[in-house]
C-alpha positions as CSV (number, residue, x, y, z in Angstrom):
1,X,-0.1,0.1,0.2
2,X,2.8,1.9,0.5
3,X,4.9,1.1,-1.4
4,X,9.0,-0.6,-0.6
5,X,8.1,1.3,3.5
6,X,4.8,-0.4,4.1
7,X,6.4,-3.5,2.9
8,X,8.7,-3.3,5.3
9,X,6.7,-2.2,8.2
10,X,4.2,-5.2,7.2
11,X,6.3,-8.0,7.1
12,X,7.9,-6.8,10.3
13,X,4.6,-6.4,11.9
14,X,4.0,-9.7,11.0
15,X,7.4,-11.4,11.7
16,X,7.4,-9.2,15.2
17,X,5.6,-11.5,17.4
18,X,5.8,-15.5,16.5
19,X,10.2,-13.6,16.8
20,X,8.7,-12.2,20.6
21,X,7.3,-15.7,21.4
22,X,10.2,-16.9,20.6
23,X,12.5,-15.3,22.6
24,X,10.4,-15.4,25.7
25,X,10.1,-19.2,25.6
26,X,14.3,-19.1,25.2
27,X,14.6,-17.0,27.8
28,X,12.2,-18.8,29.7
29,X,13.7,-22.6,29.0
30,X,16.9,-21.4,29.7
31,X,16.4,-20.2,32.8
32,X,13.6,-22.8,34.3
33,X,14.0,-25.1,32.2
34,X,15.2,-27.4,34.8
35,X,12.1,-27.0,36.7
36,X,9.8,-30.4,36.3
37,X,6.9,-28.1,35.8
38,X,7.7,-25.9,33.5
39,X,9.7,-28.3,31.4
40,X,6.1,-30.8,31.5
41,X,4.7,-27.7,29.7
42,X,7.6,-27.3,27.1
43,X,7.0,-30.4,26.3
44,X,3.5,-30.7,26.0
45,X,3.8,-27.5,23.0
46,X,5.9,-29.6,21.1
47,X,3.9,-32.3,19.2
48,X,1.5,-28.9,18.4
49,X,4.3,-27.2,17.1
50,X,5.1,-30.7,15.2
51,X,1.1,-31.0,13.8
52,X,1.6,-27.3,12.9
53,X,5.0,-27.5,10.5
54,X,3.1,-30.9,8.7
55,X,0.1,-29.3,8.4
56,X,2.0,-26.0,6.6
57,X,4.7,-28.5,4.5
58,X,1.9,-30.5,3.5
59,X,-0.9,-27.7,2.1
60,X,1.9,-26.0,0.4
61,X,3.7,-29.2,-1.1
62,X,0.6,-29.9,-2.2
63,X,0.5,-26.6,-4.1
64,X,3.9,-27.1,-5.7
65,X,4.8,-29.8,-6.4
66,X,2.1,-31.1,-9.3
67,X,3.5,-33.8,-11.0
68,X,6.7,-36.7,-9.7
69,X,9.5,-34.8,-10.7
70,X,8.8,-32.3,-8.0
71,X,7.7,-34.4,-5.2
72,X,11.0,-36.7,-6.4
73,X,12.6,-33.3,-5.9
74,X,11.4,-32.6,-3.1
75,X,11.7,-36.0,-1.5
76,X,15.4,-36.4,-2.3
77,X,15.2,-33.6,-0.1
78,X,13.9,-34.7,3.2
79,X,16.0,-37.4,2.4
80,X,19.7,-35.5,2.0
81,X,19.0,-33.4,5.3
82,X,17.3,-36.2,7.6
83,X,20.0,-39.1,6.9
84,X,23.2,-37.2,5.4
85,X,22.3,-34.5,7.2
86,X,23.2,-32.2,4.8
87,X,23.2,-28.4,5.1
88,X,20.3,-26.6,4.0
89,X,21.9,-24.0,2.3
90,X,23.4,-26.9,-0.1
91,X,20.0,-27.9,0.4
92,X,18.2,-24.6,-1.4
93,X,21.6,-24.2,-4.0
94,X,21.2,-28.1,-6.0
95,X,17.7,-26.8,-5.7
96,X,18.8,-24.0,-7.7
97,X,20.4,-25.5,-10.2
98,X,17.9,-28.6,-10.4
99,X,15.9,-26.3,-11.5
100,X,17.3,-23.7,-13.4
101,X,18.7,-26.7,-15.2
102,X,15.5,-29.2,-15.3
103,X,13.6,-25.7,-16.6
104,X,15.7,-25.8,-19.9
105,X,15.3,-29.7,-20.5
106,X,11.8,-30.3,-18.9
107,X,10.2,-26.9,-19.1
108,X,7.1,-28.3,-18.5
109,X,7.5,-29.8,-15.0
110,X,9.1,-27.2,-13.3
111,X,6.8,-24.6,-15.1
112,X,5.6,-21.5,-11.9
113,X,2.7,-20.4,-11.9
114,X,-1.1,-21.6,-11.7
115,X,-2.0,-20.3,-8.0
116,X,-4.7,-18.1,-7.2
117,X,-3.5,-15.7,-9.2
118,X,-3.7,-17.7,-12.9
119,X,-6.8,-16.9,-14.1
120,X,-8.0,-19.9,-16.9
121,X,-10.1,-17.5,-18.9
122,X,-10.1,-14.4,-19.8
123,X,-13.8,-12.3,-19.7
124,X,-13.5,-9.9,-21.1
125,X,-11.8,-6.2,-20.4
126,X,-13.9,-4.7,-17.1
127,X,-17.0,-1.8,-17.8
128,X,-16.4,1.1,-17.6
129,X,-18.8,4.1,-16.8
130,X,-18.7,7.8,-17.5
131,X,-17.5,8.5,-13.9
132,X,-14.3,6.6,-13.7
133,X,-11.4,8.1,-14.4
134,X,-9.2,6.6,-17.0
135,X,-5.9,7.0,-17.0
136,X,-4.2,9.0,-19.8
137,X,-2.2,5.5,-21.4
138,X,-5.9,3.8,-21.5
139,X,-6.9,6.6,-23.2
C-alpha cells in the first residue's frame, strides 16, 4: 500500500509477534528448563508445533509439487537433510541448480505459476462507466 516502506513495516509487524514469542519461550527454557513443571509444559507444546509445521508443509507441498519430478526432488531433499545431515544452504543451492537445468531441459515439469492469481479464462475488459477515472495511457 505504501510501496517499499509499507512492505517492510507490514513484514516486520507480521514476523514480530512470533519472534517475541520465540524469544520469550527461549528465555523461559534457559532459566527454568530444569523445573519439572516448566519442562512438562514445554514438552507438551512440542507435538502442537510439530503438527502445525507438518500441516503447513502439506499445504505448501500440495500446491507447489504438481508432478512426480517435483515430488521426487522434494523427497530427495528431505532424505538428504535427515539421513545425510546435509546443510540447508546446500539443499537450496542444489534445488536452484536442478530447477535451472530442469527448466531448460523439461520446462513442462518445472513450470511456475498456477496459483490463485492464474486466470484460465478471459472474460473481456471490465465495464467502465462515465464517472470512472481513466488513466491517460488507456485513452
